[in-house]
VMD Tcl script that draws the C-alpha trace (Angstrom):
set ca {
  {-83.19 -38.39 39.35}
  {-79.39 -38.08 39.01}
  {-77.74 -35.61 41.36}
  {-76.51 -33.44 38.50}
  {-80.10 -33.06 37.24}
  {-81.42 -31.70 40.53}
  {-82.47 -28.05 40.28}
  {-80.43 -25.45 42.14}
  {-83.26 -24.76 44.60}
  {-83.45 -28.45 45.48}
  {-79.85 -29.36 46.16}
  {-78.54 -26.01 47.43}
  {-76.21 -25.74 44.44}
  {-75.14 -22.47 42.88}
  {-74.06 -23.27 39.33}
  {-72.20 -19.96 39.36}
  {-68.73 -20.92 38.18}
  {-68.41 -24.67 38.30}
  {-64.98 -26.01 37.54}
  {-65.03 -28.89 35.05}
  {-64.03 -32.35 36.19}
  {-60.25 -32.67 36.42}
  {-57.54 -35.28 36.79}
  {-56.81 -36.52 40.28}
  {-56.22 -39.50 42.53}
  {-58.98 -40.89 44.71}
  {-59.26 -44.53 45.67}
  {-62.08 -46.87 44.63}
  {-64.06 -46.26 47.83}
  {-65.32 -42.96 46.39}
  {-66.70 -44.70 43.31}
  {-69.11 -46.59 45.59}
  {-71.05 -43.43 46.50}
  {-74.55 -43.30 45.03}
  {-75.14 -39.57 44.77}
  {-78.81 -40.10 43.90}
  {-79.85 -41.43 47.32}
  {-82.43 -39.20 49.03}
  {-80.43 -38.70 52.23}
  {-77.75 -36.76 50.31}
  {-80.13 -34.39 48.54}
  {-79.77 -31.65 51.17}
  {-75.99 -31.30 50.84}
  {-74.89 -27.82 49.78}
  {-73.06 -27.77 46.42}
  {-74.13 -31.37 45.78}
  {-73.91 -31.12 42.01}
  {-70.38 -29.71 41.95}
  {-69.13 -32.15 44.60}
  {-70.74 -35.23 43.06}
  {-69.59 -34.45 39.52}
  {-66.04 -33.78 40.65}
  {-65.75 -36.79 42.96}
  {-67.24 -39.11 40.34}
  {-64.63 -38.00 37.83}
  {-61.73 -38.20 40.26}
  {-62.70 -41.73 41.34}
  {-62.85 -43.12 37.80}
  {-59.93 -45.18 36.60}
  {-57.52 -43.52 34.19}
  {-58.78 -45.74 31.36}
  {-62.39 -44.74 32.06}
  {-61.45 -41.06 31.98}
  {-59.58 -41.48 28.72}
  {-62.57 -43.27 27.22}
  {-64.93 -40.53 28.36}
  {-62.65 -37.76 27.15}
  {-62.42 -39.39 23.71}
  {-66.14 -39.98 23.26}
  {-68.61 -37.86 21.30}
  {-70.48 -37.20 24.53}
  {-67.54 -35.25 25.91}
  {-67.85 -32.26 23.56}
  {-69.27 -30.08 26.33}
  {-66.57 -31.25 28.71}
  {-63.86 -30.38 26.15}
  {-65.31 -26.91 25.78}
  {-65.38 -26.49 29.55}
  {-61.78 -27.65 29.83}
  {-60.69 -25.07 27.31}
  {-62.75 -22.31 28.90}
  {-61.55 -22.94 32.45}
  {-58.02 -24.23 31.82}
  {-56.52 -21.34 33.78}
  {-58.81 -22.00 36.75}
  {-57.91 -25.70 36.79}
  {-54.21 -24.94 36.86}
  {-54.71 -22.35 39.59}
  {-56.84 -24.64 41.74}
  {-54.26 -27.41 41.94}
  {-57.00 -29.97 42.53}
  {-55.08 -32.84 40.92}
  {-52.54 -32.94 43.76}
  {-52.60 -34.61 47.18}
  {-55.22 -33.19 49.55}
  {-57.76 -33.44 46.76}
  {-60.79 -33.51 49.05}
  {-59.70 -30.36 50.89}
  {-59.39 -28.53 47.58}
  {-62.76 -29.75 46.27}
  {-64.48 -28.66 49.48}
  {-62.67 -25.32 49.53}
  {-63.84 -24.63 45.98}
  {-67.42 -25.61 46.88}
  {-67.42 -23.30 49.92}
  {-66.06 -20.39 47.90}
  {-68.64 -20.90 45.15}
  {-71.46 -20.95 47.69}
  {-70.24 -17.75 49.38}
  {-69.90 -16.03 46.00}
  {-73.42 -17.07 45.04}
  {-74.89 -15.73 48.28}
  {-72.66 -12.65 48.12}
  {-71.53 -13.40 51.65}
  {-68.21 -13.86 53.41}
  {-66.98 -17.36 54.11}
  {-68.48 -18.73 57.37}
  {-66.53 -18.12 60.61}
  {-65.81 -20.04 63.79}
  {-67.69 -19.27 67.01}
  {-64.88 -17.84 69.16}
  {-64.16 -19.11 72.67}
  {-61.93 -17.79 75.47}
  {-61.01 -14.52 73.81}
  {-60.06 -15.99 70.44}
  {-61.15 -13.89 67.49}
  {-63.56 -15.36 64.92}
  {-61.63 -17.19 62.21}
  {-62.69 -17.72 58.62}
  {-63.35 -21.41 57.99}
  {-61.40 -23.16 55.26}
  {-60.37 -26.70 54.38}
  {-56.68 -27.55 54.62}
  {-54.41 -30.57 54.49}
  {-54.37 -32.91 57.46}
  {-50.64 -32.19 57.55}
  {-51.43 -28.63 58.71}
  {-52.53 -29.97 62.12}
  {-49.57 -29.61 64.50}
  {-48.53 -32.78 66.26}
  {-50.10 -33.00 69.69}
  {-52.72 -30.30 69.13}
  {-56.39 -31.23 69.46}
  {-58.27 -31.21 66.16}
  {-61.10 -29.09 67.58}
  {-58.74 -26.60 69.22}
  {-56.90 -26.12 65.93}
  {-60.16 -25.38 64.10}
  {-61.30 -22.98 66.82}
  {-58.07 -20.96 66.85}
  {-57.25 -20.95 63.13}
  {-60.48 -21.69 61.23}
  {-58.58 -24.42 59.37}
  {-60.38 -27.76 59.03}
  {-57.80 -30.57 58.57}
  {-59.03 -32.84 55.81}
  {-57.83 -36.23 54.57}
  {-58.55 -37.89 51.24}
  {-61.10 -40.35 52.58}
  {-64.87 -40.79 52.68}
  {-65.13 -39.78 56.32}
  {-63.62 -36.35 55.72}
  {-65.50 -35.82 52.45}
  {-68.78 -36.19 54.32}
  {-67.51 -34.20 57.30}
  {-66.68 -31.34 54.95}
  {-70.05 -31.66 53.24}
  {-71.77 -31.13 56.59}
  {-69.55 -28.11 57.31}
  {-70.82 -26.70 54.01}
  {-74.45 -27.46 54.83}
  {-74.57 -26.64 58.57}
  {-71.66 -24.20 59.12}
  {-73.21 -22.40 62.11}
  {-74.14 -25.64 63.86}
  {-70.72 -27.19 63.28}
  {-69.11 -24.01 64.64}
  {-71.29 -24.23 67.79}
  {-70.24 -27.84 68.34}
  {-66.60 -26.90 67.94}
  {-67.10 -23.99 70.36}
  {-68.31 -26.35 73.09}
  {-65.42 -28.69 72.41}
  {-63.14 -25.70 72.99}
  {-64.84 -24.86 76.30}
  {-64.51 -28.43 77.55}
  {-60.90 -28.73 76.42}
  {-60.12 -25.56 78.38}
  {-61.77 -27.06 81.49}
  {-60.54 -30.63 81.33}
  {-57.66 -30.76 78.87}
  {-57.28 -33.67 76.48}
  {-57.81 -37.17 77.82}
  {-59.37 -40.47 76.82}
  {-62.48 -39.59 78.85}
  {-64.24 -36.73 77.13}
  {-67.07 -36.17 79.61}
  {-70.81 -35.89 78.97}
  {-70.72 -32.65 76.96}
  {-68.07 -33.79 74.49}
  {-69.62 -37.28 74.33}
  {-72.95 -35.73 73.35}
  {-71.28 -33.53 70.75}
  {-69.42 -36.48 69.29}
  {-72.49 -38.71 69.04}
  {-74.48 -36.02 67.25}
  {-71.57 -34.87 65.10}
  {-70.78 -38.38 63.93}
  {-74.22 -39.97 63.91}
  {-76.84 -37.24 64.22}
  {-80.03 -36.56 62.30}
  {-82.56 -33.74 62.46}
  {-86.29 -34.47 62.35}
  {-88.08 -31.32 61.23}
  {-91.84 -31.34 61.61}
  {-94.88 -29.08 61.75}
  {-96.85 -31.90 63.40}
  {-95.78 -32.14 67.05}
  {-97.27 -35.62 67.41}
  {-94.73 -37.06 64.96}
  {-91.80 -35.75 66.99}
  {-93.33 -36.91 70.26}
  {-93.93 -40.38 68.86}
  {-90.34 -40.66 67.66}
  {-88.97 -39.74 71.08}
  {-91.31 -42.34 72.63}
  {-90.12 -45.10 70.26}
  {-93.61 -45.26 68.76}
  {-92.60 -46.20 65.22}
  {-96.17 -46.68 64.02}
  {-97.23 -43.17 65.04}
  {-94.04 -41.50 63.85}
  {-93.05 -43.34 60.67}
  {-95.84 -45.65 59.48}
  {-99.29 -44.14 59.96}
  {-98.35 -40.55 58.99}
  {-96.34 -41.69 55.94}
  {-98.37 -39.43 53.63}
  {-97.18 -36.42 55.66}
  {-93.49 -37.20 55.10}
  {-91.24 -35.39 52.65}
  {-90.26 -37.23 49.47}
  {-87.01 -35.58 48.33}
  {-87.63 -36.55 44.70}
  {-91.18 -35.14 44.71}
  {-91.29 -31.89 46.75}
  {-94.75 -31.12 48.11}
  {-95.80 -27.99 50.02}
  {-98.18 -30.07 52.13}
  {-95.31 -32.07 53.65}
  {-95.21 -32.01 57.45}
  {-92.08 -33.97 58.33}
  {-88.57 -34.54 56.99}
  {-85.24 -35.89 58.20}
  {-81.88 -34.37 57.30}
  {-78.74 -36.28 58.23}
  {-76.10 -34.37 60.17}
  {-73.68 -37.12 61.16}
  {-70.83 -37.54 58.72}
  {-69.89 -41.01 59.98}
  {-73.49 -42.05 59.38}
  {-73.29 -40.78 55.80}
  {-70.11 -42.77 55.38}
  {-71.79 -45.94 56.66}
  {-74.74 -45.34 54.34}
  {-72.48 -45.73 51.32}
  {-73.25 -49.40 52.02}
  {-76.77 -49.22 53.56}
  {-77.74 -51.71 56.26}
  {-81.11 -51.89 57.94}
  {-79.76 -51.77 61.54}
  {-78.05 -48.39 61.03}
  {-79.42 -46.04 63.68}
  {-79.09 -42.26 63.89}
  {-79.27 -40.18 67.07}
  {-81.72 -37.40 66.41}
  {-83.14 -34.14 67.64}
  {-86.60 -32.78 66.85}
  {-87.04 -29.28 65.46}
  {-90.59 -27.89 65.32}
  {-91.39 -25.53 62.47}
  {-94.39 -23.77 60.97}
  {-95.96 -25.37 57.92}
  {-94.49 -22.56 55.80}
  {-91.07 -24.16 56.24}
  {-92.01 -26.82 53.73}
  {-92.95 -24.25 51.09}
  {-89.31 -23.07 50.95}
  {-86.76 -24.33 48.47}
  {-84.41 -26.88 49.95}
  {-81.55 -24.37 49.90}
  {-83.68 -21.94 51.93}
  {-84.77 -24.71 54.29}
  {-81.18 -25.62 55.06}
  {-80.08 -22.06 55.77}
  {-83.08 -21.62 58.10}
  {-82.47 -24.99 59.71}
  {-78.78 -24.30 60.32}
  {-79.82 -21.33 62.49}
  {-82.42 -23.40 64.35}
  {-80.18 -26.40 65.00}
  {-77.30 -24.16 66.10}
  {-79.57 -22.53 68.70}
  {-80.97 -25.92 69.78}
  {-77.49 -27.38 70.32}
  {-76.32 -24.22 72.10}
  {-79.16 -24.64 74.61}
  {-78.70 -28.40 74.94}
  {-74.95 -28.32 75.45}
  {-75.10 -25.49 78.01}
  {-77.15 -27.66 80.37}
  {-75.23 -29.29 83.22}
  {-77.12 -32.56 82.82}
  {-76.60 -32.99 79.08}
  {-75.87 -36.54 77.98}
  {-76.01 -38.57 74.75}
  {-79.19 -40.36 75.91}
  {-81.09 -37.13 75.25}
  {-80.69 -37.79 71.52}
  {-83.54 -39.91 70.15}
  {-82.60 -43.12 68.32}
  {-83.91 -43.31 64.74}
  {-83.38 -46.34 62.47}
  {-82.40 -44.25 59.50}
  {-83.61 -46.51 56.69}
  {-87.03 -46.42 58.31}
  {-87.47 -42.77 57.33}
  {-90.29 -42.76 54.75}
  {-88.99 -42.48 51.16}
  {-85.38 -43.06 52.21}
  {-85.44 -46.77 51.35}
  {-87.73 -48.57 48.91}
  {-88.30 -51.52 51.23}
  {-89.95 -49.37 53.91}
  {-93.00 -48.83 51.69}
  {-94.14 -52.22 53.01}
  {-95.35 -51.88 56.62}
  {-93.80 -55.25 57.46}
  {-90.42 -53.50 57.25}
  {-91.15 -51.96 60.65}
  {-92.01 -55.27 62.31}
  {-88.34 -56.14 62.79}
  {-88.04 -55.80 66.57}
  {-84.24 -56.05 66.41}
  {-84.14 -52.71 64.55}
  {-87.36 -51.03 65.68}
  {-87.05 -51.65 69.40}
  {-89.49 -50.75 72.13}
  {-86.84 -48.48 73.60}
  {-85.68 -47.23 76.97}
  {-87.93 -44.19 77.42}
  {-90.74 -46.16 79.08}
  {-88.25 -47.46 81.63}
  {-86.90 -43.95 82.21}
  {-90.41 -42.67 82.99}
  {-91.04 -45.23 85.71}
}
mol new
graphics top color blue
foreach p $ca { graphics top sphere $p radius 0.5 }
foreach p [lrange $ca 0 end-1] q [lrange $ca 1 end] { graphics top cylinder $p $q radius 0.2 }
display resetview
């Protein structure tokens, strides 16, 4: 099912005041994104983002062809209707991704009738309203995380990495703010150096490469942590969420948090491995719309990471490896059980050694 056909309750979209696609400059790397893949279905404002990025990454000749076709009648009407908004938005200028994400965040807040999300303040700093800005706004020599924490401004470049980073800020704003808060605490303690320490290393691994396993069946989470791929991914396959076919009887799902992982998945490779946490929920969680799930989950993951990162012994090894294309329904090839027999990808793991 194409991303722009997903219902609002499935892809967390608002459809309140979507700007039409507009002229802009994005390189060909954005055209490689397949917005229909299941691991992107949880992204807030997916329909608006995907439609806009797809248009901005087309060649000029492709856009002219589309604009001149009979199929573009609705687009022409939208252009006329929202011409003032397009001019005001300034999206077809440098810092395109920052402007697209800023529009998406504003639309979401308007739909929920809420204020824009804030930072989690550290060391006496007041909460700051989050917004996406040009990378050029980051002062030379200032740490990226410190700048976000003190201003609320998220420096954003026109590349895939920052598009997906911004998409996760939209989807998990409380959790991202918690991670930035702990960066701020560590920067205050240790300053900025090449060695980040265990807390910031753990934050970075999860922020860049994290995934969240949500399950109402504790045995699935336990099996994942124990590297038991058969008991976590293969045998309970019928219990796993299929993003294209929502089912209230689902008992397990994975939502990607790491923006670098999403970037790598533009070109999927079997060895790609996430670093995951396990969140236990009641079965009722899976009766919620996806938009409601994500708002609930943002609260839960924020609290989980707050607890984890406040521990003196926190380290990246506490995140459970998860070969991401092994998640049921994420990749067609994993419907064959032989997919999981690749010992290079589905390894026996280190946990057994740690227990001895």
